[in-house]
VONU-278261 format. One record per residue (C-alpha): residue in one letter; chain; residue number from 1; x, y, z. Coordinates in Angstrom, 3 decimals, m for minus. Example, Ala and Ser with C-alpha at 12.3 -4.5 7.8 and 13.67 -1.06 7.14 Angstrom:
+---------+--------+-----+----------+----------+----------+
! residuo ! cadena ! num !       c1 !       c2 !       c3 !
+---------+--------+-----+----------+----------+----------+
!       A !      A !   1 !   12.300 !   m4.500 !    7.800 !
!       S !      A !   2 !   13.670 !   m1.060 !    7.140 !
+---------+--------+-----+----------+----------+----------+
***
This chain:
+---------+--------+-----+----------+----------+----------+
! residuo ! cadena ! num !       c1 !       c2 !       c3 !
+---------+--------+-----+----------+----------+----------+
!       M !      A !   1 !  m44.660 !    8.872 !  m24.467 !
!       I !      A !   2 !  m41.345 !    7.014 !  m24.123 !
!       Q !      A !   3 !  m39.785 !    9.109 !  m26.899 !
!       E !      A !   4 !  m40.915 !   12.299 !  m25.150 !
!       I !      A !   5 !  m39.171 !   11.184 !  m21.976 !
!       I !      A !   6 !  m36.000 !   10.340 !  m23.930 !
!       N !      A !   7 !  m36.080 !   13.749 !  m25.625 !
!       K !      A !   8 !  m36.361 !   15.507 !  m22.259 !
!       V !      A !   9 !  m33.418 !   13.540 !  m20.870 !
!       V !      A !  10 !  m31.282 !   14.411 !  m23.902 !
!       Q !      A !  11 !  m32.181 !   18.070 !  m23.546 !
!       I !      A !  12 !  m31.133 !   18.299 !  m19.900 !
!       M !      A !  13 !  m27.860 !   16.403 !  m20.386 !
!       S !      A !  14 !  m24.847 !   18.654 !  m20.789 !
!       K !      A !  15 !  m22.724 !   17.738 !  m23.791 !
!       V !      A !  16 !  m19.109 !   17.504 !  m22.712 !
!       I !      A !  17 !  m16.219 !   16.852 !  m25.071 !
!       L !      A !  18 !  m12.675 !   16.068 !  m23.983 !
!       R !      A !  19 !  m10.546 !   17.140 !  m26.934 !
!       E !      A !  20 !   m6.774 !   16.943 !  m27.083 !
!       I !      A !  21 !   m5.426 !   20.479 !  m26.886 !
!       K !      A !  22 !   m3.330 !   19.998 !  m30.024 !
!       E !      A !  23 !   m6.579 !   19.350 !  m31.929 !
!       C !      A !  24 !   m8.323 !   22.456 !  m30.598 !
!       T !      A !  25 !   m8.805 !   25.686 !  m32.508 !
!       S !      A !  26 !   m6.496 !   28.616 !  m31.809 !
!       E !      A !  27 !   m9.346 !   30.373 !  m30.021 !
!       Q !      A !  28 !   m9.917 !   27.374 !  m27.765 !
!       K !      A !  29 !   m6.197 !   27.059 !  m27.023 !
!       Y !      A !  30 !   m5.967 !   30.681 !  m25.921 !
!       S !      A !  31 !   m9.168 !   30.377 !  m23.904 !
!       V !      A !  32 !   m7.318 !   27.769 !  m21.840 !
!       R !      A !  33 !   m4.895 !   30.530 !  m20.812 !
!       D !      A !  34 !   m7.810 !   32.631 !  m19.548 !
!       L !      A !  35 !   m8.940 !   29.625 !  m17.536 !
!       R !      A !  36 !   m5.453 !   29.001 !  m16.113 !
!       N !      A !  37 !   m5.379 !   32.591 !  m14.913 !
!       K !      A !  38 !   m8.621 !   32.433 !  m12.935 !
!       L !      A !  39 !   m7.926 !   32.966 !   m9.245 !
!       N !      A !  40 !   m9.744 !   29.860 !   m7.987 !
!       I !      A !  41 !   m7.670 !   27.688 !  m10.341 !
!       R !      A !  42 !   m4.324 !   29.372 !   m9.630 !
!       K !      A !  43 !   m4.916 !   28.821 !   m5.914 !
!       A !      A !  44 !   m4.847 !   25.051 !   m6.458 !
!       M !      A !  45 !   m1.690 !   25.031 !   m8.589 !
!       Y !      A !  46 !    1.936 !   24.701 !   m7.525 !
!       T !      A !  47 !    2.562 !   28.133 !   m9.038 !
!       D !      A !  48 !   m0.032 !   30.869 !   m8.832 !
!       H !      A !  49 !    1.340 !   33.651 !  m11.021 !
!       E !      A !  50 !   m0.636 !   34.922 !  m13.995 !
!       V !      A !  51 !    0.401 !   33.066 !  m17.128 !
!       A !      A !  52 !    1.686 !   35.384 !  m19.854 !
!       V !      A !  53 !    0.879 !   34.758 !  m23.523 !
!       E !      A !  54 !    4.478 !   33.762 !  m24.314 !
!       E !      A !  55 !    4.549 !   31.279 !  m21.429 !
!       H !      A !  56 !    1.258 !   29.759 !  m22.562 !
!       I !      A !  57 !    2.573 !   29.355 !  m26.121 !
!       E !      A !  58 !    5.703 !   27.576 !  m24.864 !
!       W !      A !  59 !    3.543 !   25.299 !  m22.698 !
!       M !      A !  60 !    1.437 !   24.321 !  m25.699 !
!       K !      A !  61 !    4.518 !   23.698 !  m27.853 !
!       K !      A !  62 !    5.936 !   21.391 !  m25.205 !
!       I !      A !  63 !    2.705 !   19.396 !  m25.049 !
!       E !      A !  64 !    2.724 !   18.815 !  m28.799 !
!       T !      A !  65 !    6.170 !   17.196 !  m28.687 !
!       D !      A !  66 !    5.930 !   15.401 !  m25.339 !
!       D !      A !  67 !    4.830 !   11.771 !  m25.715 !
!       K !      A !  68 !    4.674 !   11.371 !  m21.938 !
!       Q !      A !  69 !    1.602 !   13.535 !  m21.496 !
!       I !      A !  70 !   m1.830 !   13.955 !  m23.030 !
!       V !      A !  71 !   m3.746 !   17.143 !  m22.310 !
!       F !      A !  72 !   m7.485 !   17.372 !  m22.954 !
!       V !      A !  73 !   m9.533 !   20.548 !  m23.031 !
!       V !      A !  74 !  m12.955 !   20.159 !  m21.421 !
!       L !      A !  75 !  m15.595 !   21.663 !  m23.684 !
!       V !      A !  76 !  m19.047 !   22.042 !  m22.135 !
!       E !      A !  77 !  m21.537 !   22.860 !  m24.857 !
!       E !      A !  78 !  m18.448 !   23.900 !  m26.922 !
!       V !      A !  79 !  m17.261 !   26.357 !  m24.243 !
!       V !      A !  80 !  m13.743 !   25.870 !  m22.826 !
!       S !      A !  81 !  m14.473 !   24.933 !  m19.213 !
!       G !      A !  82 !  m11.518 !   22.936 !  m17.916 !
!       V !      A !  83 !   m8.451 !   20.819 !  m18.536 !
!       V !      A !  84 !   m7.798 !   17.149 !  m17.774 !
!       S !      A !  85 !   m4.346 !   15.674 !  m18.313 !
!       V !      A !  86 !   m2.365 !   12.507 !  m17.884 !
!       N !      A !  87 !    1.309 !   13.226 !  m17.237 !
!       E !      A !  88 !    4.631 !   11.443 !  m16.792 !
!       I !      A !  89 !    3.334 !    8.392 !  m18.655 !
!       D !      A !  90 !    5.641 !    5.467 !  m17.940 !
!       R !      A !  91 !    4.960 !    2.667 !  m20.426 !
!       L !      A !  92 !    7.515 !    0.347 !  m18.835 !
!       H !      A !  93 !    5.983 !    0.414 !  m15.367 !
!       K !      A !  94 !    2.470 !    1.167 !  m16.680 !
!       K !      A !  95 !    1.862 !    4.196 !  m14.490 !
!       S !      A !  96 !    1.223 !    7.924 !  m14.785 !
!       D !      A !  97 !    0.204 !   11.055 !  m12.931 !
!       W !      A !  98 !   m2.942 !   13.000 !  m13.662 !
!       A !      A !  99 !   m4.603 !   16.308 !  m12.835 !
!       F !      A ! 100 !   m7.641 !   18.345 !  m13.739 !
!       Y !      A ! 101 !   m9.216 !   21.710 !  m13.089 !
!       L !      A ! 102 !  m12.594 !   23.186 !  m13.952 !
!       D !      A ! 103 !  m14.167 !   26.582 !  m14.204 !
!       E !      A ! 104 !  m16.213 !   26.929 !  m11.021 !
!       K !      A ! 105 !  m19.228 !   27.935 !  m13.140 !
!       V !      A ! 106 !  m19.623 !   24.414 !  m14.543 !
!       R !      A ! 107 !  m18.954 !   22.174 !  m11.583 !
!       G !      A ! 108 !  m22.313 !   20.848 !  m10.331 !
!       G !      A ! 109 !  m21.190 !   17.246 !  m10.387 !
!       L !      A ! 110 !  m19.039 !   17.512 !  m13.508 !
!       G !      A ! 111 !  m15.870 !   16.926 !  m11.490 !
!       A !      A ! 112 !  m17.135 !   13.546 !  m10.304 !
!       A !      A ! 113 !  m18.340 !   12.581 !  m13.778 !
!       L !      A ! 114 !  m14.994 !   13.518 !  m15.316 !
!       E !      A ! 115 !  m13.068 !   11.655 !  m12.632 !
!       F !      A ! 116 !  m15.025 !    8.457 !  m13.270 !
!       T !      A ! 117 !  m14.678 !    8.780 !  m17.054 !
!       F !      A ! 118 !  m10.997 !    9.633 !  m17.024 !
!       I !      A ! 119 !   m9.985 !    6.867 !  m14.623 !
!       N !      A ! 120 !  m11.695 !    4.418 !  m16.966 !
!       F !      A ! 121 !   m9.794 !    5.946 !  m19.884 !
!       V !      A ! 122 !   m6.433 !    5.560 !  m18.164 !
!       F !      A ! 123 !   m6.957 !    1.939 !  m17.141 !
!       E !      A ! 124 !   m8.932 !    0.694 !  m20.146 !
!       E !      A ! 125 !   m7.751 !    2.777 !  m23.115 !
!       L !      A ! 126 !   m4.160 !    3.516 !  m22.099 !
!       Q !      A ! 127 !   m3.820 !    0.150 !  m20.380 !
!       L !      A ! 128 !   m1.968 !    1.568 !  m17.378 !
!       E !      A ! 129 !   m2.059 !   m0.109 !  m13.982 !
!       K !      A ! 130 !   m1.320 !    2.714 !  m11.526 !
!       L !      A ! 131 !   m2.566 !    6.296 !  m11.451 !
!       N !      A ! 132 !   m0.966 !    8.892 !   m9.174 !
!       C !      A ! 133 !   m1.637 !   12.506 !   m8.323 !
!       E !      A ! 134 !   m0.392 !   15.305 !   m6.100 !
!       V !      A ! 135 !   m2.721 !   17.680 !   m4.259 !
!       I !      A ! 136 !   m1.649 !   20.650 !   m2.168 !
!       E !      A ! 137 !   m2.823 !   20.483 !    1.436 !
!       T !      A ! 138 !   m5.105 !   23.516 !    1.117 !
!       N !      A ! 139 !   m7.157 !   21.779 !   m1.587 !
!       I !      A ! 140 !   m9.020 !   19.461 !    0.785 !
!       A !      A ! 141 !  m12.105 !   19.253 !   m1.458 !
!       V !      A ! 142 !  m10.089 !   17.531 !   m4.189 !
!       V !      A ! 143 !   m8.431 !   15.178 !   m1.693 !
!       K !      A ! 144 !  m11.914 !   14.134 !   m0.526 !
!       L !      A ! 145 !  m13.130 !   13.729 !   m4.121 !
!       H !      A ! 146 !  m10.214 !   11.480 !   m5.045 !
!       K !      A ! 147 !  m10.779 !    9.349 !   m1.947 !
!       K !      A ! 148 !  m14.403 !    8.809 !   m3.003 !
!       F !      A ! 149 !  m13.111 !    7.268 !   m6.234 !
!       G !      A ! 150 !  m10.726 !    4.863 !   m4.573 !
!       F !      A ! 151 !   m7.554 !    6.916 !   m4.299 !
!       V !      A ! 152 !   m5.452 !    6.354 !   m1.187 !
!       V !      A ! 153 !   m3.169 !    8.893 !    0.474 !
!       E !      A ! 154 !    0.213 !    7.229 !    0.084 !
!       G !      A ! 155 !    2.274 !    9.996 !    1.592 !
!       F !      A ! 156 !    2.434 !   13.612 !    2.715 !
!       R !      A ! 157 !    5.422 !   15.892 !    2.197 !
!       R !      A ! 158 !    5.500 !   18.666 !    4.728 !
!       D !      A ! 159 !    6.449 !   22.208 !    3.684 !
!       N !      A ! 160 !    7.029 !   20.890 !    0.171 !
!       I !      A ! 161 !    6.329 !   23.999 !   m1.899 !
!       L !      A ! 162 !    6.415 !   27.758 !   m1.464 !
!       K !      A ! 163 !    3.081 !   29.378 !   m2.175 !
!       G !      A ! 164 !    1.738 !   32.765 !   m1.209 !
!       G !      A ! 165 !    4.827 !   33.501 !    0.843 !
!       R !      A ! 166 !    4.573 !   30.392 !    3.010 !
!       R !      A ! 167 !    5.526 !   26.756 !    2.772 !
!       I !      A ! 168 !    2.727 !   24.207 !    2.451 !
!       G !      A ! 169 !    2.545 !   20.438 !    2.221 !
!       V !      A ! 170 !    1.483 !   18.135 !   m0.587 !
!       F !      A ! 171 !   m0.580 !   14.937 !   m0.473 !
!       F !      A ! 172 !    0.593 !   12.057 !   m2.666 !
!       M !      A ! 173 !   m2.318 !    9.873 !   m3.726 !
!       G !      A ! 174 !   m2.612 !    6.737 !   m5.825 !
!       L !      A ! 175 !   m5.085 !    4.291 !   m7.325 !
!       T !      A ! 176 !   m4.331 !    0.822 !   m8.727 !
!       K !      A ! 177 !   m6.184 !   m0.774 !  m11.604 !
!       A !      A ! 178 !   m7.077 !   m3.718 !   m9.368 !
!       D !      A ! 179 !   m8.648 !   m1.431 !   m6.761 !
!       W !      A ! 180 !  m10.522 !    0.449 !   m9.481 !
!       N !      A ! 181 !  m11.926 !   m2.761 !  m10.921 !
!       N !      A ! 182 !  m13.143 !   m3.714 !   m7.451 !
!       C !      A ! 183 !  m14.958 !   m0.454 !   m6.780 !
!       R !      A ! 184 !  m16.009 !    0.721 !  m10.259 !
!       A !      A ! 185 !  m19.418 !   m0.973 !  m10.384 !
!       G !      A ! 186 !  m20.355 !    0.323 !   m6.961 !
!       L !      A ! 187 !  m19.257 !    3.852 !   m7.857 !
!       Q !      A ! 188 !  m21.146 !    3.739 !  m11.132 !
!       Q !      A ! 189 !  m24.295 !    2.860 !   m9.205 !
!       K !      A ! 190 !  m23.635 !    5.413 !   m6.473 !
!       Y !      A ! 191 !  m23.060 !    8.255 !   m8.929 !
!       A !      A ! 192 !  m25.619 !    7.129 !  m11.522 !
!       K !      A ! 193 !  m27.691 !   10.310 !  m11.282 !
!       T !      A ! 194 !  m24.593 !   12.486 !  m11.576 !
!       L !      A ! 195 !  m23.237 !   10.537 !  m14.540 !
!       E !      A ! 196 !  m26.597 !   10.775 !  m16.280 !
!       K !      A ! 197 !  m26.385 !   14.565 !  m16.191 !
!       F !      A ! 198 !  m23.483 !   14.607 !  m18.638 !
!       D !      A ! 199 !  m22.942 !   13.204 !  m22.107 !
!       I !      A ! 200 !  m19.136 !   12.905 !  m22.054 !
!       K !      A ! 201 !  m17.248 !   12.092 !  m25.230 !
!       M !      A ! 202 !  m13.480 !   11.629 !  m25.384 !
!       E !      A ! 203 !  m11.760 !   12.450 !  m28.643 !
!       Y !      A ! 204 !   m8.651 !   10.287 !  m28.634 !
+---------+--------+-----+----------+----------+----------+
***
């Protein structure tokens, strides 16, 4: 009886792999371009033009030689479904930026599960002590999500970027390792059901 229950749980869990883009197949790498060009994702970016093949190739080449960033492709049941990255890694001051985006077809709690997993990765595996991010003011859902995981709005730059023919502001958010350690257990309990929906493995 217990084994039957375990088998059912395993079956309903979505297998999610975070694989460094440089370790992905060529097909997976080019599928990331298709994802970057989806309208809902471009709307949340600083630039919203369609990414050409040549531009995507140059972006991937830069990643492979840049030791200040690590880009992971989110594979849900082996399908390219998002990107999570840590950027501007500063080993001296033990800080970095980060960002992620997902195909809207696979959300359903995956964003929260990835956020929890990736914050742990940054503070435990990379041994950083401060995690920062920038979110455009029209992306309120992501601002709210980050706040749920302990991020604090540390600043707001008005009219900071030009997008869609108008100037919009950008939220600057941050999370310290100390604050994360204080709230992690509570968040793990709060989001237990969500976390149990996904079997997330990081290949690093």
